C-alpha positions in Angstrom: 4.6 50.7 16.4 5.2 46.9 16.5 6.7 44.7 13.8 5.0 41.5 12.8 8.4 39.8 12.2 12.0 40.5 11.5 11.1 40.4 7.8 8.7 43.3 8.5 11.5 45.3 10.2 13.9 44.5 7.3 11.2 45.9 4.8 10.9 49.0 6.9 14.7 49.5 6.9 14.9 49.0 3.2 12.0 51.4 2.5 13.8 54.0 4.6 17.1 53.6 2.7 18.7 52.1 5.8 19.6 48.6 4.5 21.8 47.0 1.8 21.2 43.5 0.5 24.4 41.6 -0.2 23.9 38.8 -2.7 27.6 37.8 -3.0 28.6 34.8 -0.8 30.4 36.1 2.3 31.5 33.5 4.8 30.1 33.5 8.3 33.6 32.5 9.4 35.2 35.9 10.0 34.3 37.6 6.7 30.9 38.8 7.6 32.3 40.2 10.9 35.0 42.1 9.0 32.5 43.6 6.6 30.2 44.6 9.5 33.1 46.1 11.4 34.1 48.3 8.5 30.5 49.5 8.0 29.6 50.2 11.7 32.8 52.3 12.2 32.0 54.4 9.1 28.3 55.1 9.6 27.2 52.3 7.3 23.8 50.8 6.8 22.2 47.6 8.1 23.3 44.6 6.1 21.3 41.6 4.9 23.6 38.9 3.7 21.4 36.7 1.4 24.1 34.1 0.5 25.4 32.7 3.8 26.0 29.1 2.7 22.8 28.1 4.5 19.1 28.5 3.6 18.8 31.5 6.0 19.8 35.1 5.3 21.6 37.0 8.0 20.9 40.5 9.3 23.6 42.6 11.1 24.2 46.2 11.9 20.4 46.7 12.2 20.6 48.9 15.3 23.8 50.9 14.6 22.5 54.4 14.0 20.4 56.9 15.8 17.7 56.5 13.2 17.7 52.7 13.1 17.6 52.2 16.9 14.6 54.5 16.9 13.0 52.6 14.1 13.6 49.3 16.1 11.8 50.8 19.1 9.0 52.4 17.0 9.7 56.0 17.8 11.1 59.1 16.1 13.4 59.9 19.0 14.5 58.1 22.2 13.2 61.1 24.1 9.6 60.0 23.2 10.1 56.9 25.3 11.6 58.8 28.1 8.7 61.3 28.1 6.0 58.5 28.0 7.7 56.6 30.8 7.8 59.8 32.9 4.1 60.4 32.3 3.2 56.9 33.5 5.4 57.0 36.5 4.0 60.4 37.6 0.5 59.2 37.2 1.1 56.1 39.3 3.4 57.6 41.9 1.8 61.0 42.3 -0.5 61.8 45.2 -4.2 60.8 44.9 -6.1 63.2 47.1 -9.6 62.2 46.1 -11.7 59.4 44.7 -11.8 61.4 41.4 -8.0 61.4 41.3 -8.0 57.7 41.7 -10.7 57.1 39.0 -8.5 59.1 36.6 -6.1 56.3 36.8 -8.5 53.8 35.1 -7.6 54.7 31.5 -3.9 54.4 32.4 -4.5 51.0 34.1 -6.3 49.9 30.9 -3.4 51.1 28.8 -0.9 49.2 30.9 -3.1 46.1 30.9 -3.0 46.2 27.1 0.8 45.6 27.2 0.8 42.6 29.5 2.1 39.5 27.8 -0.6 37.0 27.0 -0.4 33.2 26.6 -2.3 31.8 23.6 -3.3 28.2 23.1 -2.0 27.6 19.5 1.1 27.0 17.5 3.1 30.2 16.8 4.5 31.4 13.5 7.8 30.6 15.1 6.8 26.9 14.9 5.8 26.7 11.3 8.9 24.6 10.5 10.2 21.9 12.9 13.7 20.6 12.2 13.5 16.8 11.9 16.9 16.7 13.7 17.9 19.8 15.6 21.1 21.0 13.9 22.7 24.4 14.7 25.1 24.0 11.8 22.1 24.8 9.5 22.1 28.4 10.9 24.8 30.8 9.8 26.3 31.4 13.2 29.3 33.8 13.1 32.9 33.2 14.1 33.7 36.9 14.7 37.4 37.2 15.6 40.5 35.1 14.8 41.2 33.9 18.3 37.5 33.1 19.2 36.9 29.6 20.5 34.4 28.9 17.7 31.2 30.3 16.3 29.0 32.2 18.8 25.3 33.1 18.8 25.4 36.7 19.8 21.8 38.0 19.9 19.9 35.3 21.7 16.9 35.9 23.9 17.6 33.3 26.7 14.4 32.2 28.6 14.6 30.7 32.0 12.2 30.4 35.0 12.6 30.6 38.7 11.7 27.0 39.9 10.1 28.3 43.1 8.0 31.3 41.9 7.6 30.5 38.3 8.7 34.0 37.3 10.3 34.2 33.9 13.6 35.9 33.1 14.7 37.0 29.6 18.4 37.7 29.2 21.1 37.8 26.5 24.2 35.7 27.0 26.6 34.6 24.2 26.4 30.9 23.2 29.4 29.1 21.7 28.3 26.4 19.4 30.2 23.1 20.2 28.1 20.6 18.2 24.9 20.5 16.2 22.9 20.1 19.4 25.1 21.7 22.2 26.3 25.2 23.1 27.9 26.8 26.1 25.7 29.2 28.2 27.8 32.2 29.2 25.5 33.6 31.9 27.4 35.9 34.2 27.3 35.2 37.9 25.4 38.4 38.7 22.6 37.8 36.2 19.0 36.4 36.7 19.5 33.2 34.7 22.6 32.4 36.7 20.6 32.7 39.9 17.9 30.4 38.4 20.7 27.9 37.5 21.8 27.7 41.1 18.2 27.2 42.3 17.7 24.3 39.9 21.0 22.9 41.0 20.0 23.0 44.7 16.8 21.1 43.8 18.8 18.5 41.8 16.7 19.0 38.7 17.5 19.7 35.0 16.8 23.3 34.1 14.5 24.1 31.1 16.0 26.7 28.8 14.7 28.1 25.5 16.5 30.6 23.2 14.7 32.8 20.7 16.1 34.8 17.8 14.5 37.5 15.8 10.9 38.7 15.7 10.1 42.2 16.7 13.5 43.9 17.4 12.0 45.2 20.6 12.4 41.6 22.0 16.2 41.8 21.4 16.3 45.1 23.2 14.2 43.9 26.1 16.7 41.0 26.6 19.5 43.5 27.2 17.5 45.9 29.5 18.7 46.3 33.1 15.4 45.6 34.7 14.9 44.9 38.4 14.7 41.2 39.4 11.2 39.7 38.9 10.0 42.4 36.5 8.9 40.7 33.2 11.0 41.8 30.2 7.9 41.2 28.0 6.0 43.9 29.9 8.8 46.3 28.9 8.5 45.0 25.3 4.8 45.5 25.4 5.2 49.1 26.6 7.8 49.8 23.9 5.8 48.3 21.0 2.4 49.6 22.4 1.1 46.1 22.0 1.1 42.9 24.1 3.4 40.1 23.3 1.6 36.8 22.5 3.4 33.8 24.0 3.1 30.2 22.9 4.3 27.0 24.7 7.5 25.3 23.5 7.2 21.8 22.0 9.7 20.0 24.3 9.7 22.0 27.5 7.3 24.0 29.5 8.6 27.5 28.7 6.7 30.1 26.7 8.2 32.3 23.9 6.8 35.0 21.6 4.7 33.5 18.8 6.3 35.7 16.1 10.1 35.2 16.6 12.1 33.8 13.8 13.9 30.9 15.6 13.2 28.9 18.7 15.9 26.7 20.1 14.6 24.6 23.0 16.6 22.5 25.4 17.9 22.2 28.9 20.9 22.7 31.2 21.8 19.9 33.6 23.3 21.5 36.7 24.8 18.2 37.7 26.8 18.0 34.5 30.5 18.9 34.3 31.0 22.5 33.0 32.6 23.0 29.6 35.6 25.3 28.7 34.0 28.1 26.7 35.8 30.9 24.8 37.9 32.9 24.1 35.5 35.5 22.6 36.2 39.0 21.2 34.0 40.9 23.6 32.3 44.3 23.8 35.3 45.7 25.8 37.4 45.5 22.6 39.4 42.8 24.3 39.1 39.0 24.3 37.3 37.6 27.3 39.4 34.5 28.0 38.3 30.9 28.2 36.5 29.8 31.3 34.1 27.1 32.4 30.3 27.5 31.9 27.2 25.3 31.7 26.3 23.2 28.7 23.1 23.9 26.9 21.6 20.8 25.2 19.3 21.4 22.3 16.1 19.2 22.1 14.2 21.0 19.3 14.7 23.8 16.8 11.7 25.5 15.1 11.5 28.5 12.8 9.2 30.6 10.7 9.0 30.1 7.0 11.4 32.7 5.4 13.2 33.1 8.7 16.1 35.6 9.0 19.0 35.0 11.4 19.8 38.2 13.4 23.3 38.6 14.8 25.9 41.2 15.8 29.6 41.5 16.5 31.2 43.2 19.4 34.8 44.5 19.7 36.7 47.8 19.7 34.1 50.6 19.9 32.1 51.9 18.2 30.0 48.7 17.6 26.3 48.1 17.2 25.8 47.6 20.9 26.7 51.2 21.5 23.4 52.3 20.1 21.6 49.7 22.3 23.4 51.2 25.3 22.3 54.7 24.2 18.7 53.6 24.3 19.2 52.2 27.8 20.7 55.4 28.9 17.6 57.4 27.8 14.9 54.9 28.8 16.2 54.3 32.3 17.1 57.9 33.2 13.5 58.7 34.4 13.2 55.6 36.7 16.6 56.5 38.2 15.3 60.1 38.9 12.0 58.9 40.4 13.2 56.0 42.5 16.9 56.4 43.2 18.2 60.0 42.8 15.7 62.7 42.0 18.5 65.4 41.8 20.0 63.7 38.7 19.3 65.8 35.6 21.1 63.8 32.9 23.3 60.8 32.4 25.6 59.8 29.6 27.7 56.7 29.0 30.4 57.5 26.3 30.8 54.7 23.8 34.5 54.5 24.7 33.5 53.4 28.1 31.9 50.2 26.7 28.7 50.6 28.9 30.2 50.0 32.4 33.6 51.7 32.5 32.5 55.4 32.3 29.3 57.1 33.4 28.9 60.9 33.4 26.1 62.3 35.6 24.8 65.8 36.1 22.8 66.9 39.2 21.0 69.8 40.7 23.2 70.4 43.7 21.8 71.8 46.9 24.0 70.6 49.8 27.5 69.6 50.6 28.5 66.0 49.9 25.7 65.5 47.4 27.9 64.3 44.6 29.5 61.5 46.7 25.9 60.6 47.8 24.9 60.2 44.2 27.9 58.0 43.5 26.9 55.7 46.3 23.3 55.6 45.3 24.0 54.8 41.7 26.7 52.2 42.4 24.0 50.4 44.5 21.4 50.5 41.7 21.2 47.2 39.7 23.7 46.9 36.9 25.2 50.3 37.8 27.3 48.3 40.3 29.6 47.5 37.4 30.5 51.1 36.7 34.2 51.8 37.2 34.6 55.6 36.7 31.8 58.0 37.5 32.0 61.8 37.0 29.4 64.0 38.7 29.0 67.5 37.4 26.5 70.4 37.8 23.4 70.5 35.8 24.6 73.4 33.7 27.3 71.3 32.1 26.5 69.4 28.9 27.7 65.9 29.4 28.3 65.4 25.7 30.5 68.5 25.5 33.7 66.7 26.6 35.9 69.7 26.4 33.6 71.8 28.6 33.3 69.0 31.1 37.1 68.5 31.2 37.5 72.2 31.9 35.0 72.0 34.8 36.9 69.0 36.2 40.1 71.0 35.9 38.5 74.0 37.6 36.5 72.3 40.4 38.3 69.1 41.3 40.9 68.9 44.0 42.7 65.7 43.2 43.2 64.9 46.8 39.8 65.9 48.3 37.3 65.3 45.5 38.1 61.9 44.2 36.4 59.0 46.0 37.3 55.3 45.8 35.2 52.2 46.6 35.8 48.5 46.4 33.0 46.2 45.1 31.8 44.0 42.3 33.0 44.6 38.8 32.0 43.1 35.5 33.5 39.6 35.0 34.9 41.0 31.7 37.0 43.5 33.6 40.5 42.3 32.8 42.3 44.9 34.9 41.0 43.9 38.3 43.5 41.9 40.3 40.8 39.4 41.3 38.0 38.0 39.1 34.7 40.0 39.4 36.0 42.0 42.3 37.8 45.4 42.0 37.3 49.1 42.6 35.6 52.2 41.4 36.5 55.9 41.2 34.1 58.8 41.6 35.1 62.3 40.6 33.2 65.2 42.2 33.3 67.8 39.4 30.6 70.0 41.0 31.2 73.5 42.2 32.1 73.3 45.8 30.1 74.8 48.6 31.9 76.5 51.6 31.6 73.4 53.7 33.4 71.3 51.2 36.6 73.3 51.1 39.6 72.1 53.1 40.7 75.2 54.8 44.0 73.7 55.8 44.9 72.9 52.2 47.2 75.2 50.1 45.4 77.2 47.5 45.2 75.8 43.9 47.9 77.0 41.7 47.5 78.1 38.1 48.7 75.7 35.3 52.1 76.2 33.8 53.5 75.2 30.5 55.1 71.7 30.5 58.6 71.4 29.0 57.9 68.3 27.0 61.2 68.1 25.2 63.2 68.7 28.4 61.2 65.9 30.2 61.8 63.4 27.3 65.5 64.3 27.3 65.7 63.6 31.1 63.7 60.4 30.9 64.5 58.2 27.8 61.8 55.7 28.9 59.1 58.3 27.9 58.1 57.7 24.3 55.9 60.8 23.8 54.0 63.5 25.7 50.7 65.1 24.9 50.6 68.5 26.6 48.1 70.5 24.4 45.3 70.1 27.0 47.2 72.3 29.4 47.2 75.3 27.0 43.5 74.8 26.5 42.7 75.1 30.2 42.5 71.3 30.8 44.8 70.2 33.6 45.8 66.9 32.0 49.1 65.5 30.8 49.3 62.2 28.9 52.7 60.4 28.9 53.4 57.2 26.9 56.1 55.0 28.4 58.2 52.1 27.3 58.0 49.8 30.3 61.1 47.9 31.2 61.3 47.6 35.0 59.3 46.8 38.1 57.1 49.6 39.6 58.3 51.9 36.8 55.3 54.2 36.7 55.4 55.1 40.4 59.1 55.6 40.2 58.8 57.8 37.2 56.0 59.8 38.7 58.1 60.4 41.8 61.1 61.6 39.7 58.9 63.9 37.6 57.7 65.6 40.8 61.1 65.7 42.3 62.5 67.5 39.2 59.5 69.9 39.3 58.9 69.3 35.5 55.1 68.8 35.4 54.2 72.1 37.0 50.8 72.1 38.7 49.0 69.7 36.4 46.2 67.9 38.3 46.0 64.7 36.3 48.9 62.8 34.7 47.9 59.7 32.7 50.5 57.1 31.8 49.8 54.8 28.8 51.9 52.3 26.8 54.2 53.6 24.1 52.1 51.6 21.5 49.2 54.0 21.8 48.6 56.8 19.3 48.5 59.9 21.5 46.7 61.8 18.7 43.7 59.5 19.1 41.8 60.7 22.2 39.1 58.1 21.6 41.6 55.3 21.6 43.3 56.7 24.8 40.0 56.9 26.7 38.9 53.4 25.6 42.2 51.8 26.5 42.7 53.7 29.8 39.2 53.0 31.2 39.7 49.3 30.4 43.2 49.1 31.8 42.8 50.5 35.3 41.7 49.2 38.6 41.3 52.6 40.3 42.4 51.9 43.8 45.5 50.1 42.6 46.3 52.3 39.6 45.4 55.8 40.7 47.8 57.3 43.3 49.2 60.4 44.9 52.8 61.0 46.0 53.6 62.7 49.3 55.9 65.8 49.3 56.5 65.0 53.0 54.9 62.5 55.4 51.2 63.0 55.4 51.1 65.7 52.8 49.9 64.6 49.3 50.9 66.5 46.2 47.7 67.7 44.4 48.3 65.6 41.3 46.6 62.3 40.6 48.7 59.9 38.7 46.9 57.2 36.7 48.7 54.1 35.5 46.7 52.9 32.4 49.5 50.8 31.0 49.1 47.1 30.3 49.9 45.1 33.5 52.1 42.0 33.6 53.7 39.6 36.0 57.1 40.8 35.0 56.7 44.5 35.8 53.6 44.8 37.9 53.2 41.5 39.8 49.9 41.1 38.1 48.9 37.4 38.3 46.0 37.1 35.8 46.4 36.6 32.1 46.1 39.9 30.2 43.9 39.7 27.1 44.6 41.0 23.6 42.6 43.6 21.7 40.4 42.2 19.0 41.7 42.7 15.4 41.2 40.8 12.2 43.8 38.6 10.6 45.4 39.6 7.3 44.0 36.7 5.4 40.4 37.7 6.1 41.2 41.4 5.5 42.7 40.5 2.1 39.7 38.3 1.2 37.2 41.0 2.0 39.2 43.6 0.1 39.1 41.3 -2.9 35.3 40.8 -2.6 34.4 44.4 -1.9 33.6 45.5 -5.4 31.0 42.7 -5.7 29.3 43.6 -2.4 28.0 46.9 -3.8 28.8 48.9 -0.7 30.5 51.8 -2.4 34.2 52.6 -2.4 36.6 50.3 -0.5 36.6 51.0 3.3 39.9 49.9 4.7 39.9 47.5 7.6 39.6 49.2 11.0 42.0 46.6 12.3 44.9 48.4 10.6 44.6 51.1 13.2 44.7 48.8 16.1 47.0 46.0 15.0 50.0 47.6 16.8 48.1 47.1 20.1 47.7 43.4 19.5 50.6 41.4 21.0 51.3 37.9 19.7 47.9 37.8 18.0 46.4 35.2 20.2 43.6 35.8 22.8 46.3 36.4 25.5 48.8 39.1 24.9 
């Protein structure tokens, strides 16, 4: 189904018991983010803040459940979209042996045509009210985390156009508000709008840009979708809502936007203008992305619907609302990957702790030796999958969401020397662990059952796991704060060791000593983390570790003799520094709320009508935040 407006979606959420209206004033400066963080991490409902200090109510947490993301996309389950897309692709890509087979495509072509975006020659509902003087301070833009550089628009649909072909791009890039009529435009160097920016710059012309907010929630999803270059996001939106998107012309530039969105912010970026220092920003990695220079977006006009609602979100330590958007992408784009990139893929899963790009789990129908590394290469070369850092490929019989079962298969089938593959390449610009900006490495783990051709006949046989003498190890090495060894007894060949770092190259030296003393048995994987981590929280360990490694630099073997590697992979997931690791970039802090805001929300909580007090999630993570600024 399609929604006529964001108000229509809000009504649907409320009728389904999925929304709470908050009438008490809650400040857009940190307080709304703190309330939302408590709710999203505890399975809470969508929130409509009606008293924001402006004329506009604010909607947040609208996608953050399996039910709500399905409601936003107009389905009962995400598998419906997957099945419908599979049907279309098979109809178009399947063989057409006769004229009759080709004629059978006509109804499908008519169906697809009904989703194509359409320009209409009229004012849109989004233009019912024109601000006399465009003023972003009239909109309740959130400041989300204490070290943020300022308020940020977090759910914008950013419209740009290729100056040569005229092809439109719709993307989502955070926008820091600097003044009533200027923001930053944080488009990453790998994204479509950034490419458009460089084209306009080469032509020496100002670049028209228009930002939309609200409307059918499908528009918000489409702006995040990893579509191929030059494929219109509004065609995807039409497919999802089963109805074409009607587009109207902006008032002060030549771009077109959906007629039924809530806000339209028109303007331009001047590529000849000096860049502005933007950030820091508490990002979806759970860490701050640090301040850097980005283009300025100048606002020339703001229009909105009558009774407009401002949609927003926060990102930070997972889970957050964007995790459910990522889940939709995982399901929707599985079939195109199967049909165009890797037909042997049977399933794909991106755990929320992997914050989209850090961890991808894949299962395949395996038929020949080397197939798992082939899949890794294919997927790393497919669009935004180039940002993936850790990929595990398993057999189709393994459930990718049964993490214990998958870990046992990794322990059983993976030779830590032969079955782990590394590659250098592009990484997300938010990856703080890479030694160089936007360039780092990836690790692929072949957890499939090996065929005869894949065995190294010269390698010694795998040895059974032995109990690890944790107390003895800690007694021998005072720098070790704690050891988690329970996985070994459960058939998972993993040891987690937390370390108090105090010297250069400490992790490699410690790993060498542990092997020399023969104290870790035949464990295949040893993970080192900082002593601040709670080893009882596996979710926290996975999230931190995936963020903190550059695989080629931080995953290593030790040789028992020259040329002979011990079959243990050591992984250094500790925080890197100039002092101990010769790491030259600034290391960011994790995002936690300040005590003043936490106390203020605690005091307001009974008046918010959200049930019993939910403690701040920041209490659990505050120990990981060093010095409290954006840089740790």
